[in-house]
VOBA-1610 file (N, C-alpha, C; in pm, whole numbers, padded with zeros to 5 digits, always signed):
BEGIN
Unk+01762-06547-00968Unk+01896-06499-00996Unk+01927-06507-01145Unk+02016-06420-01190Unk+02055-06421-01330Unk+02147-06537-01358Unk+02137-06596-01479Unk+02226-06704-01514Unk+02368-06652-01530Unk+02466-06744-01518Unk+02604-06701-01536Unk+02627-06651-01677Unk+02744-06592-01698Unk+02790-06548-01829Unk+02714-06430-01885Unk+02645-06354-01798Unk+02579-06231-01839Unk+02471-06250-01945Unk+02429-06373-01973Unk+02320-06395-02065Unk+02192-06390-01984Unk+02112-06290-02007Unk+01989-06271-01933Unk+01878-06356-01995Unk+01814-06439-01916Unk+01697-06509-01965Unk+01575-06432-01922Unk+01473-06437-02004Unk+01348-06375-01971Unk+01240-06442-02054Unk+01118-06436-02008Unk+01011-06496-02087Unk+00998-06426-02222Unk+00973-06505-02324Unk+00949-06449-02456Unk+00800-06428-02472Unk+00762-06316-02523Unk+00620-06287-02544Unk+00592-06284-02693Unk+00465-06276-02728Unk+00431-06272-02870Unk+00488-06147-02936Unk+00511-06041-02861Unk+00567-05920-02922Unk+00714-05939-02957Unk+00784-06035-02890Unk+00924-06059-02922Unk+00939-06106-03066Unk+00850-06195-03111Unk+00864-06246-03246Unk+00833-06140-03350Unk+00758-06038-03315Unk+00728-05933-03411Unk+00817-05811-03391Unk+00908-05819-03292Unk+00995-05706-03262Unk+01078-05667-03383Unk+01123-05764-03461Unk+01199-05733-03581Unk+01101-05695-03690Unk+01103-05569-03727Unk+01006-05523-03826Unk+01044-05567-03966Unk+01171-05602-03986Unk+01216-05636-04119Unk+01237-05786-04129Unk+01180-05845-04232Unk+01198-05987-04258Unk+01286-06000-04381Unk+01395-06072-04369Unk+01490-06090-04478Unk+01494-06237-04514Unk+01491-06268-04642Unk+01486-06407-04684Unk+01564-06431-04811Unk+01609-06556-04827Unk+01678-06599-04948Unk+01647-06747-04968Unk+01641-06790-05093Unk+01624-06931-05124Unk+01762-06993-05135Unk+01787-07095-05054Unk+01912-07170-05063Unk+01886-07291-05152Unk+01968-07307-05253Unk+01948-07416-05349Unk+02037-07536-05322Unk+02118-07529-05215Unk+02208-07642-05187Unk+02258-07637-05043Unk+02305-07752-04993Unk+02367-07750-04860Unk+02486-07655-04853Unk+02562-07644-04962Unk+02677-07552-04962Unk+02632-07408-04944Unk+02520-07370-05005Unk+02470-07234-04989Unk+02418-07214-04846Unk+02350-07315-04791Unk+02302-07304-04653Unk+02420-07290-04557Unk+02526-07368-04579Unk+02647-07353-04497Unk+02706-07215-04514Unk+02709-07165-04637Unk+02761-07031-04662Unk+02683-06923-04588Unk+02552-06939-04582Unk+02470-06843-04507Unk+02501-06850-04358Unk+02518-06972-04306Unk+02556-06988-04166Unk+02692-06926-04137Unk+02787-06947-04229Unk+02920-06889-04212Unk+02918-06739-04220Unk+02840-06687-04314Unk+02830-06542-04327Unk+02768-06478-04204Unk+02666-06544-04148Unk+02604-06490-04027Unk+02703-06495-03910Unk+02773-06606-03894Unk+02869-06617-03784Unk+02974-06507-03790Unk+03014-06471-03911Unk+03118-06368-03927Unk+03072-06231-03878Unk+02942-06206-03875Unk+02893-06074-03834Unk+02831-06072-03695Unk+02824-06188-03630Unk+02765-06194-03497Unk+02861-06141-03391Unk+02809-06066-03297Unk+02895-06020-03187Unk+02922-06134-03089Unk+03027-06123-03010Unk+03052-06224-02906Unk+02931-06236-02814Unk+02898-06359-02778Unk+02785-06383-02688Unk+02650-06384-02757Unk+02648-06376-02889Unk+02521-06375-02962Unk+02446-06506-02944Unk+02314-06496-02947Unk+02228-06614-02940Unk+02143-06617-03066Unk+02145-06732-03136Unk+02071-06749-03260Unk+01967-06859-03237Unk+01841-06827-03259Unk+01735-06927-03252Unk+01716-06983-03392Unk+01725-07116-03405Unk+01707-07183-03534Unk+01573-07256-03534Unk+01489-07223-03631Unk+01355-07280-03638Unk+01339-07350-03772Unk+01288-07472-03769Unk+01262-07545-03892Unk+01231-07690-03862Unk+01160-07753-03956Unk+01127-07894-03939Unk+01253-07981-03942Unk+01236-08106-03906Unk+01346-08202-03915Unk+01392-08207-04060Unk+01522-08200-04081Unk+01578-08206-04215Unk+01577-08074-04291Unk+01541-07966-04224Unk+01533-07837-04293Unk+01670-07774-04315Unk+01772-07820-04244Unk+01906-07767-04266Unk+01964-07692-04148Unk+01907-07710-04030Unk+01956-07636-03912Unk+02100-07673-03879Unk+02131-07801-03876Unk+02270-07842-03845Unk+02363-07805-03959Unk+02317-07810-04082Unk+02398-07766-04196Unk+02433-07618-04182Unk+02336-07538-04140Unk+02358-07396-04117Unk+02463-07376-04007Unk+02450-07451-03898Unk+02547-07441-03787Unk+02685-07487-03832Unk+02693-07589-03918Unk+02823-07635-03969Unk+02895-07521-04041Unk+02821-07445-04121Unk+02880-07329-04188Unk+02930-07225-04089Unk+02850-07201-03985Unk+02892-07106-03881Unk+03019-07154-03812Unk+03023-07282-03781Unk+03140-07338-03712Unk+03266-07324-03798Unk+03253-07354-03926Unk+03369-07341-04016Unk+03418-07196-04020Unk+03324-07102-04025Unk+03362-06960-04029Unk+03431-06916-03901Unk+03402-06984-03792Unk+03465-06952-03663Unk+03591-07035-03639Unk+03639-07105-03742Unk+03764-07178-03734Unk+03756-07316-03673Unk+03636-07372-03663Unk+03620-07506-03606Unk+03650-07609-03713Unk+03733-07706-03677Unk+03765-07816-03768Unk+03700-07943-03715Unk+03691-08045-03799Unk+03634-08171-03756Unk+03484-08176-03780Unk+03424-08291-03745Unk+03281-08308-03771Unk+03193-08215-03686Unk+03087-08168-03746Unk+02984-08090-03677Unk+02857-08173-03687Unk+02806-08216-03573Unk+02693-08307-03573Unk+02577-08249-03493Unk+02459-08302-03519Unk+02341-08258-03446Unk+02352-08302-03300Unk+02320-08214-03207Unk+02326-08252-03066Unk+02195-08312-03015Unk+02117-08375-03104Unk+01986-08427-03065Unk+01994-08516-02942Unk+02092-08604-02933Unk+02099-08697-02821Unk+02191-08651-02709Unk+02271-08550-02737Unk+02362-08498-02634Unk+02311-08366-02576Unk+02208-08310-02633Unk+02146-08182-02598Unk+02233-08063-02640Unk+02363-08068-02613Unk+02450-07955-02648Unk+02588-08005-02690Unk+02641-07942-02794Unk+02778-07967-02838Unk+02857-07838-02826Unk+02982-07851-02785Unk+03073-07737-02775Unk+03181-07755-02882Unk+03206-07649-02955Unk+03311-07650-03057Unk+03403-07531-03029Unk+03532-07554-03044Unk+03629-07448-03018Unk+03710-07424-03144Unk+03710-07301-03187Unk+03789-07255-03300Unk+03847-07121-03262Unk+03832-07021-03349Unk+03874-06885-03316Unk+03788-06830-03202Unk+03663-06873-03198Unk+03570-06844-03089Unk+03497-06974-03057Unk+03444-06983-02937Unk+03368-07101-02900Unk+03228-07091-02961Unk+03177-07205-03005Unk+03042-07214-03058Unk+02967-07318-02977Unk+02848-07283-02932Unk+02760-07376-02861Unk+02645-07410-02954Unk+02617-07539-02968Unk+02507-07585-03052Unk+02414-07667-02963Unk+02297-07612-02936Unk+02201-07673-02844Unk+02080-07720-02923Unk+02036-07842-02895Unk+01915-07896-02957Unk+01816-07922-02845Unk+01710-07841-02840Unk+01612-07849-02732Unk+01496-07944-02763Unk+01503-08016-02874Unk+01395-08104-02916Unk+01350-08198-02804Unk+01445-08259-02735Unk+01412-08359-02634Unk+01388-08301-02495Unk+01406-08172-02481Unk+01384-08110-02351Unk+01236-08079-02335Unk+01183-08109-02221Unk+01043-08077-02194Unk+01036-07974-02083Unk+01016-07850-02122Unk+00997-07740-02028Unk+01099-07738-01915Unk+01229-07729-01948Unk+01325-07716-01838Unk+01304-07582-01769Unk+01337-07577-01643Unk+01322-07448-01576Unk+01441-07359-01609Unk+01433-07235-01568Unk+01537-07137-01600Unk+01672-07178-01545Unk+01672-07243-01430Unk+01799-07288-01372Unk+01865-07395-01458Unk+01785-07488-01515Unk+01841-07591-01603Unk+01905-07528-01726Unk+01833-07436-01789Unk+01887-07371-01909Unk+02005-07283-01873Unk+02001-07217-01760Unk+02114-07136-01715Unk+02237-07223-01697Unk+02218-07345-01646Unk+02330-07437-01629Unk+02389-07478-01764Unk+02301-07505-01862Unk+02349-07541-01996Unk+02425-07423-02055Unk+02364-07305-02054Unk+02430-07186-02111Unk+02555-07149-02033Unk+02553-07169-01902Unk+02667-07135-01818Unk+02787-07225-01839Unk+02766-07339-01908Unk+02878-07428-01933Unk+02962-07382-02053Unk+02917-07276-02119Unk+02990-07222-02233Unk+03052-07088-02196Unk+03160-07055-02264Unk+03226-06926-02247Unk+03125-06814-02274Unk+03132-06705-02198Unk+03035-06597-02215Unk+03042-06530-02352Unk+03153-06545-02423Unk+03164-06488-02557Unk+03132-06588-02666Unk+03092-06711-02626Unk+03055-06813-02725Unk+02934-06765-02805Unk+02932-06804-02930Unk+02814-06783-03013Unk+02726-06906-02992Unk+02599-06884-02957Unk+02509-06993-02920Unk+02400-07009-03025Unk+02388-07130-03080Unk+02283-07164-03174Unk+02189-07262-03105Unk+02060-07231-03103Unk+01962-07316-03035Unk+01859-07365-03137Unk+01859-07497-03161Unk+01756-07558-03243Unk+01634-07586-03157Unk+01516-07573-03213Unk+01390-07596-03143Unk+01377-07503-03022Unk+01401-07374-03038Unk+01397-07284-02922Unk+01259-07275-02857Unk+01154-07305-02935Unk+01020-07297-02877Unk+00999-07397-02764Unk+01081-07503-02760Unk+01071-07603-02653Unk+01111-07544-02518Unk+01198-07442-02521Unk+01253-07385-02397Unk+01243-07232-02397Unk+01144-07180-02468Unk+01133-07036-02491Unk+01136-06955-02361Unk+01074-07005-02257Unk+01068-06929-02132Unk+01204-06920-02062Unk+01298-07005-02102Unk+01427-07013-02032Unk+01543-06958-02114Unk+01516-06911-02234Unk+01624-06866-02322Unk+01643-06715-02319Unk+01767-06672-02342Unk+01789-06529-02366Unk+01722-06491-02498Unk+01689-06365-02516Unk+01631-06324-02644Unk+01735-06343-02755Unk+01688-06375-02874Unk+01784-06400-02983Unk+01842-06271-03039Unk+01967-06278-03080Unk+02028-06172-03160Unk+01967-06179-03299Unk+01948-06303-03346Unk+01886-06330-03476Unk+01803-06457-03463Unk+01688-06457-03523Unk+01607-06578-03537Unk+01619-06618-03684Unk+01657-06744-03708Unk+01673-06795-03844Unk+01570-06905-03864Unk+01487-06891-03966Unk+01383-06989-03996Unk+01418-07057-04128Unk+01424-07190-04127Unk+01453-07267-04247Unk+01328-07348-04283Unk+01286-07335-04408Unk+01163-07399-04452Unk+01189-07478-04580Unk+01143-07605-04583Unk+01153-07685-04705Unk+01073-07620-04817Unk+01134-07607-04934Unk+01061-07563-05052Unk+01054-07675-05154Unk+01159-07756-05157Unk+01165-07874-05244Unk+01273-07963-05185Unk+01301-08071-05251Unk+01403-08163-05199Unk+01538-08093-05180Unk+01571-08000-05269Unk+01703-07936-05262Unk+01699-07790-05219Unk+01582-07729-05213Unk+01574-07587-05181Unk+01514-07562-05043Unk+01570-07460-04978Unk+01519-07414-04849Unk+01499-07264-04856Unk+01390-07218-04798Unk+01372-07075-04779Unk+01432-07043-04643Unk+01529-06951-04641Unk+01597-06914-04517Unk+01556-06770-04485Unk+01489-06754-04371Unk+01444-06622-04327Unk+01527-06579-04207Unk+01568-06455-04207Unk+01643-06397-04096Unk+01555-06291-04029Unk+01546-06297-03897Unk+01474-06195-03820Unk+01572-06140-03716Unk+01646-06037-03755Unk+01745-05980-03662Unk+01679-05897-03553Unk+01749-05886-03442Unk+01699-05813-03326Unk+01711-05662-03343Unk+01807-05616-03419Unk+01829-05472-03432Unk+01870-05435-03572Unk+01853-05309-03607Unk+01874-05268-03745Unk+02018-05274-03794Unk+02123-05248-03713Unk+02258-05267-03768Unk+02281-05411-03816Unk+02222-05506-03746Unk+02233-05646-03788Unk+02156-05666-03919Unk+02043-05596-03935Unk+01965-05606-04059Unk+02048-05565-04179Unk+02121-05456-04168Unk+02204-05409-04279Unk+02310-05511-04316Unk+02372-05571-04216Unk+02474-05673-04243Unk+02411-05797-04307Unk+02291-05832-04266Unk+02223-05949-04325Unk+02181-05920-04468Unk+02141-05797-04498Unk+02109-05760-04636Unk+02232-05786-04724Unk+02349-05746-04677Unk+02473-05770-04753Unk+02501-05919-04765Unk+02481-05994-04657Unk+02502-06139-04659Unk+02412-06205-04764Unk+02285-06167-04767Unk+02191-06224-04864Unk+02230-06186-05006Unk+02268-06061-05028Unk+02310-06017-05162Unk+02432-06096-05208Unk+02528-06117-05118Unk+02647-06196-05153Unk+02609-06339-05187Unk+02519-06398-05108Unk+02476-06536-05134Unk+02404-06547-05268Unk+02317-06451-05297Unk+02245-06453-05426Unk+02342-06440-05542Unk+02441-06353-05528Unk+02539-06333-05635Unk+02622-06460-05656Unk+02663-06522-05547Unk+02749-06640-05557Unk+02674-06763-05608Unk+02550-06780-05564Unk+02477-06902-05596Unk+02365-06881-05697Unk+02343-06758-05741Unk+02241-06732-05842Unk+02099-06748-05792Unk+02075-06716-05664Unk+01941-06726-05608Unk+01853-06614-05661Unk+01721-06636-05659Unk+01629-06529-05702Unk+01645-06404-05616Unk+01612-06289-05673Unk+01622-06163-05601Unk+01533-06159-05479Unk+01411-06207-05492Unk+01322-06207-05377Unk+01216-06312-05396Unk+01145-06339-05291Unk+01038-06437-05292Unk+00905-06365-05287Unk+00798-06431-05327Unk+00667-06369-05314Unk+00644-06327-05169Unk+00582-06215-05151Unk+00550-06172-05016Unk+00614-06040-04979Unk+00686-05979-05072Unk+00738-05847-05040Unk+00887-05838-05053Unk+00943-05722-05021Unk+01086-05698-05033Unk+01165-05794-04947Unk+01264-05854-05006Unk+01350-05945-04930Unk+01289-06080-04911Unk+01168-06101-04952Unk+01107-06233-04942Unk+01011-06243-04828Unk+00956-06364-04816Unk+00869-06393-04704Unk+00731-06399-04747
//
């Protein structure tokens, strides 16, 4: 059966990760810039969007979500849900922050129960999505955060569809202009 809230789960295949033909990237030089990128993304996400956050411990995943939460009108502390599995925040829209690090291969019903506990229009951010890949809806955007130095992170966006790509191009240009980030990284247009 389908999970509640119209979020369809399906197995992710290797072609899902390559489905986004365009890779967009920016170097974040500070937590404030990482928060700004999270806030900018939240502002362009449709209701019910699912964002997969990928990165090592300390890469800035919760910092990114904090920016998204602020953009959605959430006040108060935004913390990692490592020990609670999921945090719910309510602002102008509901935000779900799920940390799958401690989950070991939950079945689709378990993940459907977690996702079903949030409003169907909530924006959902999932840290460590690879832990529960078979039980998650496909991402609207996959965000990869990579350590470059103590203060810098390479932030890559892999949107699901091209209208989102155009909006992310504008988000990255705004971030570069505001924070003075390099135009692109080695590896081609937009970075990577």
